[in-house]
NUKEKOL-566902 format. One record per residue (C-alpha): residue in one letter; x, z, y. Coordinates in steps of 0.05 Angstrom, whole numbers, plus 5000, padded with zeros to 4 digits. Layout:
BEGIN
AXZY;...
end
This chain:
BEGIN
M875028437674;A882128157660;T882727607607;T886727697543;T890427197499;T888527047429;S893727267378;A895427277305;V892127777259;G895528457273;A899128237335;P897228587402;T893428177453;I896428097523;E892128267582;Y892927807642;I890628047711;M891727347740;E892226657708;L893725947728;T891325407681;Q893524677688;V893924757762;R895724157806;M896424177881;S896623557926;Y896423478002;G893422878037;D888422338013;P889722227938;D888321497947;S893321428003;A900721267997;S902121898039;S899122347988;R904122867963;Q903623247898;V907123927904;L905224267838;S904123907771;E900424217711;C902424937724;S900125457675;L902026197679;G899126867660;I901127477699;R900628147662;R897428757692;G902829227720;E908728767710;F913828537761;L914127777756;C918927357795;L917426627812;L924426307815;G926025617840;P929925227890;S927725137963;G921824647968;C919524697897;G912724967916;K913625717904;T910025907969;T904425417953;L903425737885;L903426427918;K898226207968;L893825957910;L894426657878;A892526967945;G886426517953;F889126218019;E888525517986;R884725217930;P888124787876;S886824037872;A885624117799;G885824677747;Q883825407754;V886626027787;L883526667760;F883627407780;E880627897731;G877827297694;Q874127037753;E875826397791;I879126547859;R875026257916;G878226587976;P882727187999;S881227887976;R883728577991;E885628617918;R891228117930;V895728247989;M901427818015;V908028098039;F911827588083;Q919327458095;D918727518171;A916028228174;M915628228250;S910627648250;A906328058202;L906828718241;L903128908305;P908228998358;W903429388407;R902229908353;S906730468328;V909530518257;Y903830988243;G898930528276;N901029928237;V899730278170;S893130608193;Y890429928216;V888729698146;L884530338135;E881230238200;L879329528178;Q876729788112;Q872730358143;G870029918199;F872530318259;L876629798297;R876630158364;R883830368378;W881531028408;A877631218345;R880031888318;P882531808246;N879632258194;A883532708148;E883732198091;V886531658136;R891832138162;E893832358091;R894231638062;V898331398121;R902831988114;S903831898041;S905531158048;L910631288103;E913631838064;L914231398002;V918430878040;D922431408081;L919231218148;L915331868163;E920432098216;H919731438251;A912031448253;D911831448330;K916530878341;P914430148357;P916529648304;M921529298348;E925729938348;L926629888271;S932129518234;G930428928191;G930329328127;M925929848160;K920929318183;Q920429068112;R919329798088;L913829858142;Q910429218116;L911129508044;A907730178068;R902129808100;T901029398036;L901130017992;T896030368037;A891229798027;E891629957951;P891429237926;A891529087853;V896828537862;M902428497914;L904527777928;M911527777961;D914327147993;E921827227993;P921027878033;F928728008034;G930927288047;A932427398120;L936328068109;D943928138107;A946928228037;M947828988039;T940829108067;R938028638016;V941029047958;E938429687989;M931429387995;Q931529147922;S932829847899;E927630127948;L922429647922;L923629837849;R923530577868;V916830497903;W914030047846;T915730577793;D913431157834;P907131477803;N903731457871;S903930697874;N899230677814;G903030147773;R901229547816;T902728837793;I907828457836;A909027697839;F915427607877;I918326947902;T925926837903;H930826267898;D936326767876;I937426817801;G941127487809;E935527777850;A930427557800;I934227877742;I935328527779;L927928597796;A923428267745;D920528417679;R919527657670;I921727057708;A917626427715;V922725877726;M920225287768;S923224587770;N925524217832;G920023947875;P916223557890;D911423507833;A914224167808;R912224537745;I913925177710;I919725027661;E919725687624;V917726417629;V923726827612;D923227557588;V928927927622;G929428477568;I934828887601;D933829627612;R933329887683;P937030077723;R941029427718;G947629667746;E954829487731;D954329737660;K949229157647;D953928617677;V954928267611;E947628217595;V946027997668;A951427457667;R948927187600;L941927117626;Q944426817691;R947926277650;Y941626147610;I937126067670;S942325617706;H942425177643;L934725067650;Y936024677713;R940924177682;
end
């Protein structure tokens, strides 16, 4: 069960699907001069169904924080909770989406095969020659259709463009049906035009009823990208020894197009000021 905040009488409580409480993360022997503290006293609540961006400069520990949420690493101090329980390792409920899509995809499998693989793992039939049942076929088809890749189902991943590879990674993640999608600068390696297209695509998929309102924690170092995508932005300080400076409510109606330029610019200035 997710945890809730305490609130004043009459005020609604806020449900958090994930929480970090006074988290510190260090590498190396703490008694050694070579010890390096990456994160310092980080506390954050992630609301169920929200789109949260973790914003900060390169090297500030954003990816380290995401790995803690995924359960790939354990904090040196503090707690990381999912549904009110301490995270002790990876889980199918929390799935990572990486910047380098090709390193996450299986090049010897088709587009269809990459998506069906997660269901094969879940159902325990790892043999490549296993005949997929009707449920598998329907779930794979639905995911590929959602990201506009159904007509490319028989292609190998290397024949796809950069944006299409990221859409394939997104389709595979959606097929796994995680509660939380953890996205590590997934559009960072794309050209500017493709990046804008993928931002719109991600928001379209996230708001689609078939995606079941999943929670997203998305890493970026781009203030504009964070404002376009997020419900809230957790702004991190420069590293090492980084912390969360402030969690900013975006509060701008979607879609955030040219008619919202004044509001977006005002928020960009405010967030930039936090780093001074």
